[in-house]
C-alpha positions in Angstrom: -47.2 59.3 33.7 -44.7 56.6 32.5 -45.4 55.0 29.1 -46.4 51.4 29.7 -43.8 50.2 27.2 -41.0 51.7 29.4 -42.2 50.0 32.5 -40.3 47.1 33.9 -42.8 44.4 34.8 -41.8 42.1 37.6 -43.4 39.0 35.8 -41.3 39.6 32.7 -38.3 38.7 34.8 -39.6 35.3 36.0 -38.7 32.9 33.1 -40.6 29.7 32.8 -43.2 30.8 35.3 -46.4 28.8 34.7 -48.4 30.2 37.6 -52.1 30.7 36.8 -52.1 34.3 38.1 -48.7 35.7 37.2 -47.0 33.2 34.9 -46.0 34.7 31.6 -45.6 31.1 30.4 -49.2 30.2 31.2 -51.2 31.4 28.2 -54.5 30.3 29.9 -53.7 32.3 33.0 -54.5 35.8 34.2 -51.2 37.2 32.9 -50.9 40.0 35.4 -48.2 42.6 35.0 -46.9 44.5 38.1 -44.5 47.4 38.2 -43.2 50.1 40.6 -44.8 53.5 40.9 -44.4 56.5 43.3 -40.6 56.3 43.2 -40.6 52.5 43.8 -42.6 52.8 47.0 -45.8 51.1 45.6 -46.3 48.2 43.2 -49.2 48.6 40.8 -51.1 46.2 38.5 -53.9 47.3 36.2 -55.9 44.2 35.1 -58.8 43.7 32.7 -61.1 40.8 33.4 -63.1 38.6 31.1 -66.7 37.4 31.4 -65.5 33.9 32.3 -64.1 35.3 35.6 -67.4 36.6 37.0 -68.9 35.4 40.2 -72.4 36.7 40.1 -73.4 38.5 36.9 -71.2 41.5 36.3 -69.1 40.9 39.5 -65.6 39.6 39.7 -65.2 36.3 41.4 -63.7 36.5 44.9 -61.2 33.7 44.2 -59.9 35.4 41.1 -59.5 38.6 43.3 -57.5 36.5 45.8 -55.3 35.1 43.1 -54.6 38.6 41.7 -53.7 39.9 45.1 -51.6 36.8 45.9 -49.6 36.9 42.6 -49.2 40.7 42.7 -47.8 40.6 46.2 -45.4 37.6 45.5 -44.0 39.6 42.5 -43.7 42.7 44.7 -41.9 40.8 47.4 -39.4 39.5 44.8 -38.9 43.0 43.4 -38.4 44.4 46.8 -35.7 41.9 47.6 -33.8 42.9 44.4 -34.4 46.6 45.1 -32.9 46.2 48.6 -29.8 44.5 47.0 -29.7 47.4 44.5 -29.8 45.1 41.5 -31.9 44.5 38.4 -34.8 42.1 38.3 -33.0 40.0 35.6 -29.9 39.5 37.7 -28.7 36.6 39.8 -29.2 35.1 42.3 -32.8 34.4 41.4 -35.4 34.7 44.2 -39.0 33.4 44.2 -41.7 33.9 46.9 -44.7 31.9 48.0 -47.7 32.9 50.1 -47.3 32.5 53.9 -50.5 34.3 54.8 -53.3 35.9 52.8 -55.9 37.8 54.8 -58.5 39.4 52.6 -61.4 41.7 53.5 -64.0 42.2 50.7 -65.4 45.7 51.2 -67.7 46.1 48.2 -68.5 44.1 45.1 -65.9 44.5 42.4 -67.3 45.0 38.9 -66.1 42.5 36.3 -66.5 44.8 33.3 -64.1 47.5 34.3 -60.3 47.6 34.8 -59.2 47.0 38.3 -56.2 48.5 40.0 -54.2 46.5 42.5 -51.8 48.4 44.7 -49.3 46.8 47.1 -46.9 48.3 49.6 -44.1 46.6 51.5 -44.6 47.1 55.2 -41.6 45.1 56.6 -38.8 42.8 55.5 -37.3 40.4 58.0 -34.9 37.9 56.4 -36.9 35.8 53.9 -40.3 37.1 55.2 -41.9 40.2 53.5 -45.1 41.7 55.0 -47.3 43.7 52.5 -50.6 45.5 52.4 -52.6 45.4 49.2 -55.7 47.2 48.0 -58.0 46.6 45.0 -59.8 49.5 43.3 -62.5 49.8 40.7 -63.0 53.3 39.2 -61.1 54.8 42.2 -63.3 53.0 44.8 -61.5 50.6 47.1 -63.4 47.3 47.0 -60.9 44.9 48.7 -58.0 45.2 51.2 -55.5 42.5 52.2 -52.6 41.8 54.4 -50.1 39.4 52.9 -47.0 37.6 54.1 -44.6 36.4 51.4 -41.8 33.9 52.2 -38.7 33.4 50.0 -38.8 29.8 49.0 -36.3 29.8 46.2 -32.8 31.3 46.0 -30.7 30.1 43.0 -27.5 30.3 45.0 -28.8 27.7 47.4 -30.6 25.4 45.0 -28.9 22.0 44.4 -29.9 19.6 41.6 -33.0 21.6 40.7 -34.4 21.7 44.3 -36.8 24.7 44.2 -36.9 25.3 48.0 -34.4 26.9 50.2 
């Protein structure tokens, strides 16, 4: 297994990101960290909750789960674009993705007091659109599955005067 200090986390290469789920600049947020595993075929995030994120007692809130999936998949879509161009995550042009579609199926309650594992795979890339599947696990049991479409909304080579959208 790779030492966590040697992993390259997608979110560490998104400067000034203030997103609640994935923004390293949002100290009140969820602070997720995603990286490639399985020879860069699957993106993985291990996340530890806090009591304030429970839905019912001892269960993780469904909206927090949706945010984790959403942000993990947007980071994965970005990392896939860089990977397809055979370049580092800290290189230019800079790409950013936003959610086009997020379809979630909650299979079982997700405990709030144990680490959860979020695993995403890229299914298809067509231009600025990336289709992904994403599963959430608690202690090896799949509790949630999702299908996600990410759309590239920022490309630094096309931005003019700070316009964030392409």
